[in-house]
LUMTI-251673 format. One record per atom (N, C-alpha, C): residue number from 1; x, y, z. Coordinates in nm, 4 decimals. Layout:
// residues N
R num xx yy zz
R NUM X Y Z;
...
// end
This chain:
// residues 110
R num xx yy zz
R 1 -4.9716 0.5029 -6.4285;
R 1 -4.9746 0.4032 -6.3245;
R 1 -5.0188 0.2724 -6.3870;
R 2 -4.9394 0.1734 -6.3728;
R 2 -4.9706 0.0439 -6.4305;
R 2 -5.0161 -0.0510 -6.3209;
R 3 -5.1408 -0.0908 -6.3277;
R 3 -5.1980 -0.1809 -6.2287;
R 3 -5.2393 -0.3091 -6.2971;
R 4 -5.2230 -0.4184 -6.2283;
R 4 -5.2697 -0.5447 -6.2831;
R 4 -5.4167 -0.5611 -6.2481;
R 5 -5.4877 -0.6528 -6.3123;
R 5 -5.6277 -0.6754 -6.2751;
R 5 -5.6384 -0.7127 -6.1272;
R 6 -5.7401 -0.6616 -6.0621;
R 6 -5.7562 -0.6810 -5.9187;
R 6 -5.8680 -0.7801 -5.8898;
R 7 -5.8507 -0.8576 -5.7840;
R 7 -5.9600 -0.9398 -5.7368;
R 7 -5.9926 -0.8984 -5.5939;
R 8 -6.0985 -0.9505 -5.5388;
R 8 -6.1459 -0.9058 -5.4084;
R 8 -6.0428 -0.9268 -5.2982;
R 9 -5.9577 -1.0274 -5.3104;
R 9 -5.8567 -1.0536 -5.2079;
R 9 -5.7489 -0.9448 -5.2037;
R 10 -5.7367 -0.8669 -5.3099;
R 10 -5.6379 -0.7594 -5.3129;
R 10 -5.6747 -0.6432 -5.2203;
R 11 -5.8029 -0.6303 -5.1882;
R 11 -5.8504 -0.5172 -5.1087;
R 11 -5.8371 -0.5514 -4.9603;
R 12 -5.7143 -0.5367 -4.9079;
R 12 -5.6826 -0.5835 -4.7742;
R 12 -5.6782 -0.4740 -4.6685;
R 13 -5.7138 -0.3519 -4.7034;
R 13 -5.7161 -0.2417 -4.6082;
R 13 -5.8562 -0.1809 -4.6052;
R 14 -5.8847 -0.1054 -4.4989;
R 14 -6.0133 -0.0379 -4.4863;
R 14 -5.9887 0.1106 -4.4669;
R 15 -6.0640 0.1916 -4.5398;
R 15 -6.0524 0.3354 -4.5225;
R 15 -6.1906 0.3970 -4.5088;
R 16 -6.1943 0.5196 -4.4599;
R 16 -6.3170 0.5956 -4.4457;
R 16 -6.3043 0.7207 -4.5309;
R 17 -6.4063 0.7498 -4.6097;
R 17 -6.4078 0.8715 -4.6913;
R 17 -6.4974 0.9723 -4.6208;
R 18 -6.4436 1.0929 -4.6014;
R 18 -6.5142 1.1965 -4.5277;
R 18 -6.5440 1.3163 -4.6162;
R 19 -6.6605 1.3757 -4.5921;
R 19 -6.7080 1.4910 -4.6690;
R 19 -6.6966 1.6165 -4.5820;
R 20 -6.6466 1.7280 -4.6379;
R 20 -6.6322 1.8493 -4.5573;
R 20 -6.7639 1.9271 -4.5465;
R 21 -6.7764 1.9965 -4.4350;
R 21 -6.8864 2.0892 -4.4134;
R 21 -6.8255 2.2176 -4.3612;
R 22 -6.8572 2.3286 -4.4248;
R 22 -6.8028 2.4583 -4.3822;
R 22 -6.9073 2.5343 -4.3020;
R 23 -6.8625 2.5928 -4.1914;
R 23 -6.9500 2.6692 -4.1039;
R 23 -6.8904 2.8085 -4.0874;
R 24 -6.9665 2.9096 -4.1244;
R 24 -6.9208 3.0482 -4.1127;
R 24 -6.9913 3.1153 -3.9954;
R 25 -6.9468 3.0883 -3.8755;
R 25 -7.0059 3.1510 -3.7578;
R 25 -6.9068 3.2464 -3.6957;
R 26 -6.9578 3.3566 -3.6487;
R 26 -6.8774 3.4589 -3.5801;
R 26 -6.7612 3.5082 -3.6658;
R 27 -6.7814 3.5134 -3.7968;
R 27 -6.6818 3.5686 -3.8863;
R 27 -6.5627 3.4803 -3.9165;
R 28 -6.5608 3.3581 -3.8672;
R 28 -6.4502 3.2689 -3.8993;
R 28 -6.5048 3.1423 -3.9639;
R 29 -6.4297 3.0926 -4.0583;
R 29 -6.4711 2.9737 -4.1327;
R 29 -6.4094 2.8497 -4.0686;
R 30 -6.4947 2.7566 -4.0318;
R 30 -6.4501 2.6328 -3.9689;
R 30 -6.4951 2.5167 -4.0571;
R 31 -6.4003 2.4293 -4.0926;
R 31 -6.4312 2.3115 -4.1731;
R 31 -6.4327 2.1896 -4.0828;
R 32 -6.5436 2.1173 -4.0867;
R 32 -6.5538 1.9907 -4.0139;
R 32 -6.5806 1.8813 -4.1159;
R 33 -6.5470 1.7595 -4.0807;
R 33 -6.5644 1.6462 -4.1714;
R 33 -6.6579 1.5443 -4.1097;
R 34 -6.7465 1.4895 -4.1927;
R 34 -6.8357 1.3828 -4.1480;
R 34 -6.8140 1.2603 -4.2365;
R 35 -6.8318 1.1432 -4.1786;
R 35 -6.8106 1.0190 -4.2518;
R 35 -6.9162 1.0017 -4.3597;
R 36 -6.8709 0.9760 -4.4808;
R 36 -6.9600 0.9531 -4.5936;
R 36 -6.9654 0.8045 -4.6270;
R 37 -6.8493 0.7399 -4.6390;
R 37 -6.8390 0.5962 -4.6634;
R 37 -6.7434 0.5383 -4.5591;
R 38 -6.7883 0.4383 -4.4849;
R 38 -6.7100 0.3811 -4.3759;
R 38 -6.6701 0.2379 -4.4103;
R 39 -6.5509 0.1977 -4.3679;
R 39 -6.4990 0.0618 -4.3911;
R 39 -6.4986 0.0231 -4.5384;
R 40 -6.4478 0.1121 -4.6211;
R 40 -6.4395 0.0872 -4.7652;
R 40 -6.3185 -0.0030 -4.7912;
R 41 -6.3389 -0.1197 -4.8537;
R 41 -6.2238 -0.2042 -4.8873;
R 41 -6.1325 -0.1321 -4.9864;
R 42 -6.0031 -0.1319 -4.9580;
R 42 -5.9079 -0.0582 -5.0408;
R 42 -5.7787 -0.1371 -5.0558;
R 43 -5.7073 -0.1041 -5.1623;
R 43 -5.5740 -0.1588 -5.1849;
R 43 -5.4802 -0.0418 -5.2070;
R 44 -5.3703 -0.0403 -5.1315;
R 44 -5.2716 0.0651 -5.1551;
R 44 -5.1932 0.0290 -5.2793;
R 45 -5.1983 0.1174 -5.3768;
R 45 -5.1305 0.0932 -5.5039;
R 45 -4.9831 0.1233 -5.4904;
R 46 -4.9535 0.2377 -5.4348;
R 46 -4.8134 0.2731 -5.4157;
R 46 -4.8039 0.3907 -5.3201;
R 47 -4.6954 0.3925 -5.2470;
R 47 -4.6619 0.5097 -5.1679;
R 47 -4.5878 0.6012 -5.2647;
R 48 -4.6470 0.7116 -5.2974;
R 48 -4.5920 0.8002 -5.4000;
R 48 -4.4649 0.8681 -5.3502;
R 49 -4.4511 0.8775 -5.2202;
R 49 -4.3313 0.9389 -5.1643;
R 49 -4.3662 1.0568 -5.0775;
R 50 -4.2668 1.1259 -5.0345;
R 50 -4.2919 1.2422 -4.9514;
R 50 -4.2018 1.3559 -4.9967;
R 51 -4.2459 1.4745 -4.9637;
R 51 -4.1670 1.5938 -4.9911;
R 51 -4.2038 1.6956 -4.8848;
R 52 -4.1489 1.8117 -4.8938;
R 52 -4.1743 1.9126 -4.7925;
R 52 -4.2330 2.0373 -4.8559;
R 53 -4.3084 2.1119 -4.7740;
R 53 -4.3570 2.2422 -4.8176;
R 53 -4.3573 2.3345 -4.6968;
R 54 -4.3585 2.4629 -4.7243;
R 54 -4.3617 2.5590 -4.6156;
R 54 -4.5056 2.6009 -4.5925;
R 55 -4.5469 2.5929 -4.4675;
R 55 -4.6847 2.6270 -4.4316;
R 55 -4.6809 2.7079 -4.3034;
R 56 -4.7292 2.8301 -4.3103;
R 56 -4.7315 2.9204 -4.1955;
R 56 -4.5939 2.9363 -4.1319;
R 57 -4.4917 2.9483 -4.2158;
R 57 -4.3564 2.9708 -4.1676;
R 57 -4.2832 2.8482 -4.1189;
R 58 -4.3465 2.7308 -4.1291;
R 58 -4.2813 2.6081 -4.0855;
R 58 -4.2745 2.5100 -4.2021;
R 59 -4.1713 2.4276 -4.2019;
R 59 -4.1566 2.3243 -4.3042;
R 59 -4.2307 2.2003 -4.2562;
R 60 -4.3244 2.1537 -4.3387;
R 60 -4.4025 2.0348 -4.3038;
R 60 -4.3842 1.9292 -4.4121;
R 61 -4.3937 1.8035 -4.3730;
R 61 -4.3769 1.6922 -4.4674;
R 61 -4.5094 1.6604 -4.5342;
R 62 -4.5049 1.6305 -4.6628;
R 62 -4.6215 1.5851 -4.7386;
R 62 -4.6028 1.4373 -4.7685;
R 63 -4.6919 1.3552 -4.7187;
R 63 -4.6869 1.2114 -4.7410;
R 63 -4.7918 1.1782 -4.8471;
R 64 -4.7489 1.1249 -4.9620;
R 64 -4.8419 1.0946 -5.0711;
R 64 -4.8621 0.9441 -5.0837;
R 65 -4.9893 0.9040 -5.1006;
R 65 -5.0240 0.7635 -5.1183;
R 65 -5.1360 0.7539 -5.2211;
R 66 -5.1499 0.6352 -5.2807;
R 66 -5.2575 0.6106 -5.3768;
R 66 -5.3279 0.4802 -5.3408;
R 67 -5.4609 0.4820 -5.3494;
R 67 -5.5430 0.3668 -5.3154;
R 67 -5.6409 0.3374 -5.4277;
R 68 -5.6765 0.2105 -5.4417;
R 68 -5.7818 0.1702 -5.5346;
R 68 -5.8993 0.1210 -5.4508;
R 69 -6.0206 0.1679 -5.4869;
R 69 -6.1426 0.1190 -5.4240;
R 69 -6.2398 0.0774 -5.5336;
R 70 -6.3348 -0.0081 -5.5003;
R 70 -6.4407 -0.0437 -5.5953;
R 70 -6.5366 0.0730 -5.6062;
R 71 -6.5873 0.1009 -5.7258;
R 71 -6.6705 0.2178 -5.7452;
R 71 -6.8098 0.2028 -5.6869;
R 72 -6.8810 0.0971 -5.7221;
R 72 -7.0222 0.0823 -5.6867;
R 72 -7.0949 0.2100 -5.7268;
R 73 -7.1655 0.2734 -5.6360;
R 73 -7.2358 0.3984 -5.6667;
R 73 -7.1730 0.5159 -5.5938;
R 74 -7.0463 0.5069 -5.5635;
R 74 -6.9807 0.6113 -5.4864;
R 74 -6.9470 0.7323 -5.5727;
R 75 -6.9670 0.8487 -5.5142;
R 75 -6.9224 0.9739 -5.5740;
R 75 -6.8141 1.0272 -5.4818;
R 76 -6.6943 1.0457 -5.5348;
R 76 -6.5819 1.0937 -5.4546;
R 76 -6.5254 1.2170 -5.5240;
R 77 -6.5093 1.3247 -5.4487;
R 77 -6.4580 1.4509 -5.5019;
R 77 -6.3225 1.4838 -5.4408;
R 78 -6.2503 1.5732 -5.5036;
R 78 -6.1183 1.6119 -5.4528;
R 78 -6.1285 1.7051 -5.3319;
R 79 -6.2475 1.7443 -5.2925;
R 79 -6.2639 1.8213 -5.1686;
R 79 -6.2783 1.7294 -5.0485;
R 80 -6.2930 1.5987 -5.0719;
R 80 -6.3086 1.5013 -4.9650;
R 80 -6.1711 1.4610 -4.9120;
R 81 -6.1725 1.3871 -4.8044;
R 81 -6.0490 1.3290 -4.7524;
R 81 -6.0766 1.1843 -4.7126;
R 82 -5.9693 1.1077 -4.7002;
R 82 -5.9853 0.9701 -4.6534;
R 82 -5.9000 0.9507 -4.5291;
R 83 -5.9455 0.8602 -4.4452;
R 83 -5.8759 0.8278 -4.3219;
R 83 -5.8407 0.6804 -4.3254;
R 84 -5.7135 0.6512 -4.3041;
R 84 -5.6673 0.5130 -4.2983;
R 84 -5.5572 0.5050 -4.1931;
R 85 -5.5630 0.4039 -4.1100;
R 85 -5.4653 0.3862 -4.0018;
R 85 -5.4542 0.5116 -3.9156;
R 86 -5.5670 0.5750 -3.8851;
R 86 -5.5752 0.6952 -3.8007;
R 86 -5.5022 0.8156 -3.8596;
R 87 -5.4752 0.8142 -3.9883;
R 87 -5.4120 0.9273 -4.0572;
R 87 -5.5113 0.9855 -4.1571;
R 88 -5.5166 1.1182 -4.1659;
R 88 -5.6040 1.1858 -4.2614;
R 88 -5.5249 1.2230 -4.3859;
R 89 -5.5827 1.1949 -4.5033;
R 89 -5.5205 1.2276 -4.6316;
R 89 -5.6195 1.3048 -4.7169;
R 90 -5.5793 1.4215 -4.7656;
R 90 -5.6633 1.4977 -4.8577;
R 90 -5.6567 1.4325 -4.9954;
R 91 -5.7721 1.4142 -5.0571;
R 91 -5.7775 1.3516 -5.1889;
R 91 -5.7416 1.4572 -5.2930;
R 92 -5.6372 1.4311 -5.3710;
R 92 -5.5901 1.5277 -5.4705;
R 92 -5.6274 1.4893 -5.6131;
R 93 -5.6587 1.3616 -5.6348;
R 93 -5.6931 1.3160 -5.7696;
R 93 -5.7837 1.1937 -5.7590;
R 94 -5.8845 1.1881 -5.8469;
R 94 -5.9772 1.0754 -5.8537;
R 94 -5.9901 1.0357 -5.9993;
R 95 -5.9617 0.9100 -6.0319;
R 95 -5.9851 0.8648 -6.1692;
R 95 -6.0228 0.7179 -6.1717;
R 96 -6.0898 0.6797 -6.2786;
R 96 -6.1385 0.5429 -6.2938;
R 96 -6.0268 0.4512 -6.3384;
R 97 -6.0424 0.3212 -6.3063;
R 97 -5.9424 0.2225 -6.3421;
R 97 -6.0115 0.0947 -6.3860;
R 98 -5.9485 0.0235 -6.4781;
R 98 -5.9966 -0.1071 -6.5215;
R 98 -6.0689 -0.0999 -6.6540;
R 99 -6.0747 -0.2125 -6.7211;
R 99 -6.1422 -0.2160 -6.8504;
R 99 -6.2902 -0.1816 -6.8366;
R 100 -6.3515 -0.2295 -6.7300;
R 100 -6.4927 -0.1984 -6.7087;
R 100 -6.5108 -0.0743 -6.6213;
R 101 -6.3990 -0.0094 -6.5851;
R 101 -6.3995 0.1132 -6.5064;
R 101 -6.4745 0.0966 -6.3748;
R 102 -6.4612 -0.0228 -6.3152;
R 102 -6.5344 -0.0545 -6.1932;
R 102 -6.4572 -0.0177 -6.0665;
R 103 -6.3405 0.0413 -6.0817;
R 103 -6.2603 0.0805 -5.9659;
R 103 -6.2229 0.2274 -5.9781;
R 104 -6.1894 0.2866 -5.8643;
R 104 -6.1467 0.4261 -5.8586;
R 104 -6.0090 0.4311 -5.7943;
R 105 -5.9194 0.5090 -5.8519;
R 105 -5.7886 0.5342 -5.7905;
R 105 -5.7953 0.6693 -5.7219;
R 106 -5.7625 0.6697 -5.5929;
R 106 -5.7580 0.7930 -5.5134;
R 106 -5.6132 0.8251 -5.4855;
R 107 -5.5662 0.9382 -5.5329;
R 107 -5.4326 0.9853 -5.4977;
R 107 -5.4504 1.0873 -5.3864;
R 108 -5.3745 1.0701 -5.2792;
R 108 -5.3956 1.1490 -5.1577;
R 108 -5.2631 1.2019 -5.1043;
R 109 -5.2723 1.3079 -5.0222;
R 109 -5.1539 1.3567 -4.9530;
R 109 -5.1923 1.4007 -4.8136;
R 110 -5.1012 1.3775 -4.7204;
R 110 -5.1251 1.4139 -4.5795;
R 110 -5.0734 1.5542 -4.5560;
// end
């Protein structure tokens, strides 16, 4: 992925990063998400595209997108998800970007 140097004006979107919590009550596992970082300035790097997969006997679309955020002191894992424009995206890849590694690229899929 080739990105040009970013300035603060490039971060024109806001996303929320959510952390999962698993609850094993009554023999069933339920995953809920709570907000970890809210209103994070982000820049969409590219819409990676979409494809299909079969899930529970049905064909569902996978929408892939990539975002850049400033790192600060954030810890982001691939078990987290991000929400942008009322859509939830599971984070599939996290890596640093920039000469000073001050940004993080999040690759996500819906």
